[in-house]
N, C-alpha and C positions, 0 to 999 in steps of 0.2 A: 068947954072949950077941951076938945080933944088934945091929950097928950102927945108930945113928940117922941118917936121911938129914940131910944137910948144906943149909942154906939160905943165902943171901948178908947178909940181915939179918932179923934179929928184934925187931920192934918190942913190947914187952912193959911190963909193970906199966901200965897203962891203968886210971883209975876207971871209964872207960866206954868202950868200943869201940863205935862204931857201924857197923855192916856196911851199913845200908840195901839188904840183899839181896831178890833175890825179882822184881826187874825193876820197870818204870814203875807207880806207884802209882795207883789210880783213886778217884775221890769218898772215901768215908769212911776207905777202909783209909789215905790219905796220912797220914804221919806215922808208920809201922811202921820204925822205927829198927832192928831187930836187934841191941838193945843187949846188951853182954855187958860183965858186971863183972868188973873185973880182968882184961880181956882183951889179946889179941897179936895180931899179925898177922905170919906166915911169908912172906919174899920169896925169890925165885931170878929171876934172868935178868931183872930186871924186872916181874916177873909176881907174883900173889899167889898161894900156895899153900896156905896155910891161915890159919884166923881161929879163936879160941878162947879158951879160958880162959890164964892166963900159965901156971900149973902144967901145962896138958894140953900146951901146943905147947914148952916147955922139954923136957918129959920125951918130946917124940915128935920133935925136931928138934935136931940140931947146928947153930950158927949160926958163920959165919964173923964177923960182925960184928953186936953188939947195942944197941939203943938203948933206954932205960929212959923211958919215958914219965912215970916217978914219981908216979904218981896224978892222972894229966891226963886231958882228953878226948882220944880219938882217933877220928878221922872221913874220909870220903872227901874227895879234893879237891872244891872247888867246880867247878861248870860253867858257865859264863855263855852263854847261848844266844842272845844280841841284844847286839851291840854295832857302832860305826861306828868302831872303832880307829884307822885311819888318816886323819888332815886334818892341813892346814897351818893355822898362826894360831890365833886364838879368837874370840870373840864378847861379850867382855865389855861392850863399849856396848851390844849389846842386852839384857843382861841389865840394865843400867840402865834400859834404855826400859820393860823390862817391868815393873819394880818401880814403875815411874812409871805404869804403869797400860796401857801398849799391850798388844795379846795377839799370841798367836803367827801367829794366820792375818793379823791387820793387818802384822805385820812382814814376814811372808812375802809379802802383797799389794805391799807398797812397795820388794821387789827386795832384802830383807834374808834372814833365817834361812837354808835351806839354801843358796841361791844364793851369800850372801854369802861360806859356805865353800868355795864351789864357786870363785870367783872366787880366791880363795889357793891352793886346793890344785890344780887343773886344769893349772895351770904351774909347779908345785913339781916340781923332780926328785925322784929314785928316794931318793938321798942325803938330801934335805931330808925326805921323807917317813918314812923310816927313822929318823934322826935324833929329830924330832918325837913319833914314836910310840914306839919305845922304851920311854922313861921310865912312859909310860901302861902299857905290859905289865909292867914289872916292878913297881910298883905294884899290878898284878892279881895277879902270882904273889906279891908280900908278903903280899897279905891273903887268899892262900889258894887263888885261880884256878888250877887246873891245865891246864883244856881251856876255849876259846872259841872262838864263831861270832865272823867280823869281818866287816864288810860293805862293799864299794865305795859309789860314790853320790855322791862329790862330784867326778865327772870329767864326768857327762854328756854324754861324746864318746867312741869306741870308745878310740881311745889312750891318754889320761887314764885310762879305766874299767880297762883292761887294766895301767896303771902301777900303780893302785892296787892290783888282784889280784897282781902283781908283788911289792909289798910286801907284801901279808899272808902270800904262801909264801916268801918272804926270811925274814920276822920267825919264822914257823912253822917254817923251818930251822933255825936260830939257838937256837931253844928258850930255855929249858925248856917255855914253854905251847905247847902244842897247838892249833894255829890251825884252824879249819874255817869255810872261804870261802865267801861268799855276793854272787853280780854283782846288784847293785842300780841299775841305767842307769836305772830306772823310778823314781826318788826323787823327783825335781821335775822341771818342765817347764824347759829352758834357755831362756835370754833369745833372745829373737826367733821362737821355735819356738811353732805350736799342738801343743795335747797329742796328736791324732790325728797330726798330721805326725810328730811325735817316737816316738810307739809304732811308727808305719810302719818309721823307722828303727831300732830296737829289733829290730823281728820279720824286718825283711827284711835286716839288715846285721850288727847288732851280733851277736845272738845264733846266727845262722848262722857270724858268722868267728870267735865265741867257742870252738867246738867244735874245730877243727884246732888252734887257737892252746894251748888247752888239753892236747891230746895232746901238743903238744910240750915244755909248759913247766908242765904240773901235775904232774909226778913221780911218774905212776902213780897218784894221787890219784882217787877217784870225782868226776865233775862237779860242782862246785860248784851252791850252792844257786843259784836266781833268785829275786827278791822283787820285790815292787813296793807302793808306798804308795799303797794306796787310800784318797782323801781329797780334799776341795773344795779347790781350788788346787793339785792334784797331779795324779792321775787316776783319772775314774770308774768306776764298777761295769763297764762294758762294757770301756772301755779296760783296766783291769787284767786283765779275763778275756782278752783278746786276748793281752797278755805273757805270762800265765801259761798257757794254751793253746798259745801257741807253744814255749815254754820246755820244757812237758811232752811234746810232738810230738819235739823232739830230744834228749830223754833226761834234762832237768834234773830234779831234786828240786825241790820249791816249798817258799816262805814267803810270808807277806802280811802287812803291817802294815794291821791291821783295826780299823773303829771308834774311830779315836782323840779324833777330835774329832767325829764325825757320824756316825750310822748310815747307812752307804751299801749292807750287804748283805756285806761282806768278809768277816765271819764266815763265813756260808753259803756265799759262794763256796770257801772254803777247804776246806769239808769235799765239796763235789759236786766239786773238784779234788782231793782226796785231799791236798792239803796237807800237809807234814810239822807245819808249826806256825804259827797263828795270833797275831798279836801285837798287843799294849795293850788291846783289847778294854773299853775305858772307856765307849763308848756304845752296844755290841751289844746291840739287842732280846734281851726274855726269851725268845722262840720262838726266834731265832738262838743264843742261849747254849743252849739245851736239845739243840738239833742239834748244835752242836759238842761240847757233853759226850758224847755218845752216838756219837761217832766215835773215831777213832785220831789225829785231828788234836789237836796239844798246843795248848792255853792258857797262852800265854804271857803272864804279869803282869809290867809293869815300874813299878814303883811308884816309883821314883826322877824317872821324868817328870813325873808329875803335882805331884809334891813341888817338884821345881827349876820348874814353870810355878806353883806358888802355886795349883793348883784343889782343889778339894774333892773330885773324882771320881777313885775309884779301881777297878783291874778287879774285878768281881762275885763274887771269889774264893767266898763261900758258896754263890752259884747254882748255879757252877760243879762243886764240889763236891757240893752236893746231888744234881745231876742225874747223877753219876757219872762227871765228866769227869778228865783225867789236866791237874793245874795246874803249870805251873812258872814262876822267877822269874829274872828277869835285871835287868842294870844299864842297858841301853840308852844306855852310855855315847857319847855323843857334845858337840860344841862346844857346841849350841846351848841345851839344856834340860835334859842330864844330865852334866854332865863328872864321872862317878861312876864309879872303879875298884874299888869296895869292895862284894863279895857281902855281906859281914856287916854293913854298912849297909842294904842290900836286905832282907836277913833281917831286921833290926829293925824298918823300915817295913813290912812284910808283917804282924808282928805288930801292930803298933798302928793301920794303917790299913785291913787287910782281913780281920781277924779270925784269922789264922791262930796256931795254937799255935808254939811254938819246933820241936817235934818236925815239925809239917808245915811250916815255912818250910826247914828244912834239908831233908828229903826234896825239895822243891820245887825246891832250888837244887842238887841234886847229882843223882841217878836218874833224875827226872822232866827235869830240865834237860837231861841226856845225853838223854834220848827226842826231846827237842824239836831237835835237830841229828843225831838217828841213830846216836847212839853208844853208847846205852844198852847193849850186848852189849860195849862195851870199857872203858866208864869208869862213874863213877858211884856204884858201890857198891865195897864190900871184899868179894870172893866168889873162891875160887879159879878161876884163869886170866884174870882181869882185869888188867889194867894196873895196875900197885901205885902207884898216886897216892892218898898219905894226907897229912892233917892232924894236928898234935900243938897244940893249945890249951895257953893258960897258965893254965887254969881245969881244974876237976874236975868240973864240972857243967852237960851242954852248952845248959842251960836260959840258960845266960848268955850265948849267942849272939844270942836276941831279946830279953834285958833291959837290955843294954849297948849302947850305941852311941858314936861318935865316937872308938873306940878300937881297936886291932889285937887282936884275941885268939888271933891265929895266931902260935906261937913257933917251930915247924919245918912246913919243906914238903918232903914227899919227891914224887918225879916218876920213874915208871919203874923206883922201886925205888932211885935216886939221891936224896941230900940236895942240894936246891939252895938252900934256905935255911934256916940254922941258927941256934939262938942261940949266945951265946959260948961258956957251958958248956950243950954239949948232952947231957949223959949219958950218950957213948959209952965203952963198955966196951972 
């Protein structure tokens, strides 16, 4: 009799196993969950070996350890493709100003907003940055995020921006959440600078200096993304182009904050320069949306931001899908407009404000979000050969994710095959 191959961990007896298999999902295909009833997933050496029915996998594999899902949902770990994770201080006073009627741009023009956080962050030590950011990262993990992008952008000078990158690398090395870094020196214009002068500094000094620094410090990782905030009061379209073209010439992959408050043509620029993602998109014109949807640039919607700003405009998800685009979801975790570590809340918001079904929102928060940071070959779905980043929910129907909000439905988090957040009674055999 043939012996069965042994795996390290077998997660079994799921009411619904959502694999989200098959790669990034475009247009009307969004929401293809690859659902397996009474499902199971076999894991060895941190990677997924197989998915299938519990009966099939128990017959095919011997497991060193088993974890019963006990009739609950199992799905891929969430991927958050847009965060400003590392900063110092808070902006609670500005929140009070906003609820009393001040707009985001008015606060920015008065020296608040991003520049307020820059004043606190620029002079913060690495230890301070780590100690203030770790609790945010832990909350992300506890709510199911297993991979996340993290931006600099609160230093606005080379030394401080590199310190933020160092913090991102250190937090990623500590684990268990994998962090994908983004260099966002073009987040705002520093006090005392003209926009064109500061962009010249970024292109002539910061980005060229980042290449050798990363070779020494980046732990063998690919070059980080380079992003720019293309917006009134920050960087216009031509200055944004200069930053991104310079970054591309040096080998950096690209992202862009696009059309959040004003339609400046940033989404169109993202397509032209083959950026990995264009994010926000609240004011993108219809013609640019169609062009974006016809490209491989991922449209990243960040519904917690308009929610945080109490504005009625959300990313036009239905138009993006109608034209066949790749739509992803992220938190935009930041101190000013969206202090939100919870991708579950983002899924709930997307269902209510962007017309997504729970299945579409889940796919946008997993496999498509992974595509928005260039990691869809490694994470974002439960498929053989991919990293075993797995969530167990406390419910038996995946639609509860969109239906409920304000609570944490994730009961267990597995990262690369290791249980990193567990219930007190976790069903281990």
